[in-house]
C-alpha positions, 0 to 999 in steps of 0.5 A, a space after each residue: 429153448 434159445 431166445 434173444 430179445 432187443 428193442 428196435 428204433 421206433 417208427 412214426 405214424 403216418 408212414 408213406 413210401 412217398 413221404 410228404 416233404 413237410 412231414 420230414 421235419 415233424 415228429 409224428 405219432 411214435 410207435 416203439 418196437 420190442 422183439 423176442 426171437 425163438 431161434 430154434 423155431 425161427 419164430 419172432 414175436 414183435 411187440 408194438 408199443 403205441 406212444 399213448 401206452 408207452 411206459 419207458 424202456 426200463 427193466 419193468 417194461 423188458 421183464 413184463 414183455 418177457 413174462 408175457 412171452 413166456 406165459 403166452 408163446 412158450 412151448 413148455 420148455 423147462 430150460 431156457 437160454 436168453 441172449 441180450 445186449 449189454 444195455 444196463 438200464 434194460 437188460 443187464 441189471 439186478 432186477 433182470 437177474 432177480 426175475 430169472 431167479 424168481 422163475 427158477 425158484 417158483 418152478 416155472 423153469 428148472 434152469 435159466 441162463 442169460 448171456 450178454 454179448 461182447 461190446 461190438 458183437 451185438 448183431 443177432 437174430 432180432 436185428 435180422 428180423 427187424 431189418 426185414 420189417 423195416 425193409 417192408 415198412 419203407 414201401 408201405 403206407 400206415 396210419 394206425 397200429 393195425 397197419 403196423 401189425 399188418 406190415 409185420 405179418 407180411 414182412 415174413 409170413 408165418 414167422 413174425 407174430 405181432 402183438 399190440 401192447 395197446 392202442 392209439 387211445 392209451 388202452 393197454 392189452 399187455 400189462 406192465 408190472 412193477 417188478 422193481 418194487 416187488 423185488 425190493 420189498 422181498 429184500 434181494 441182494 445186488 450182484 457185486 460188479 455185475 458189469 464185468 460178468 457176461 454169463 449168469 446161471 440159475 437152477 432150481 437145485 440151488 435156489 437163491 444162488 447165481 453163478 456168474 462167468 466173465 466168459 464160458 471158459 472161465 471159472 464161475 463165481 457164486 453169489 447168494 441173491 436172497 432167501 426164496 422160500 417165501 417167494 410165490 407166483 403172484 404178480 406185482 402191481 400193474 403200472 398204468 401208462 401216463 398217456 399223452 400230455 395235452 400239449 402233445 395231443 395239440 401238436 398232433 392235432 395241429 401239425 400231423 392231422 393234416 397228413 393222416 388219411 381221413 379214415 384214421 384222423 380221429 383215431 391217431 390225432 383226435 381233437 384234444 378234450 378240455 383240461 380241468 384245472 383246480 382253482 381254490 374256491 373263494 372264501 365265504 364273505 364275513 358278516 356285514 360285507 357285501 357278497 361277490 356277484 354271481 359268476 355270470 358276469 365274471 369271465 368271458 366265453 373262453 373260461 367257464 368258471 365254477 367257484 362252487 366246484 372249485 374247477 375251471 374249464 379250459 377250452 382247447 386252443 389252436 397253436 399258432 406258429 409265430 411269424 418269422 422276423 424279417 432281417 433288418 436292411 443293412 446300412 453303410 457306415 460310410 455314406 449312411 445309405 441303406 441297402 449295402 454295407 461298407 465292405 470290400 468284396 473280391 477286391 472291389 468296394 461295395 459303397 459307390 460313394 466311397 469308390 467315387 471319393 477314392 477315384 477323385 484324387 487320381 483323376 485330378 492329378 492328370 488335369 493340365 493346369 496350364 
């Protein structure tokens, strides 16, 4: 079976075919897109990654989504061929090679081949299906992850299967695993000069060994990645997304919420809850000294201080855009009057007093002194 996978440019919510002018200069709710195309079956699995459930674009995310695809959308294939671009941080790295080796060593595949396209020739099936999605996206309205899924299904019915990695609140449906820590703990070796190779072959007949080629017609070079006798099918620890920061939530609430439809305001841009910050408790008073008064007369209504628990309740604030400073009125250096400068525009002096002073001698020469 032949698969190809890649990331697409992220989209923003809310989306409207008749975009509101001010929204063009703002940064809406980000939604990432990752697609895996099954080319012989003409199927495309589109993973929709909300900003609150985003864990980056590193190898952990790519391998986790690829593993979810093989677990839930495979057709029982034993030999897999994958194509990807040459992005070192996402695809062409040692962690991806070690994952392919792990699949063959644990019996999930009899053989696994991953190939990377030459630079300048990286347009393939995922780009075709991303283009169909973006073509439909430009003509639709969307204000939630469910709307993104609907548009993905309608862009090519029967061929595109959207999968939400999480929701707007940060709850995850597709787990992201820490594959890097798992392979580092196992002691796998790195493939030397991995960037110059474009084709990598793994088989269960040669466990722990990878065959590398610079091109399909070149001779293969074999490397021993590590001992695989102790490998099992256990999955690594789950990486939980950090979620949106308080400043980002405030930005969405103050700047983006007004452009979201009423039925999606509280889902996409809710009012951010208060932040709890740690404050060390006050030291106990020494014998013979007066105790500090109770916290009732300490702070105003904005900050509620509780010294016994050592926390401060910070209520949300409204972000206010600073006022633009007006430009200072120009002042002429010749007549010291405001409103113009001592300069020449198109051969004509701007300052009226300087023009008048220059014209006086010329007028006096024509006066008859007789």
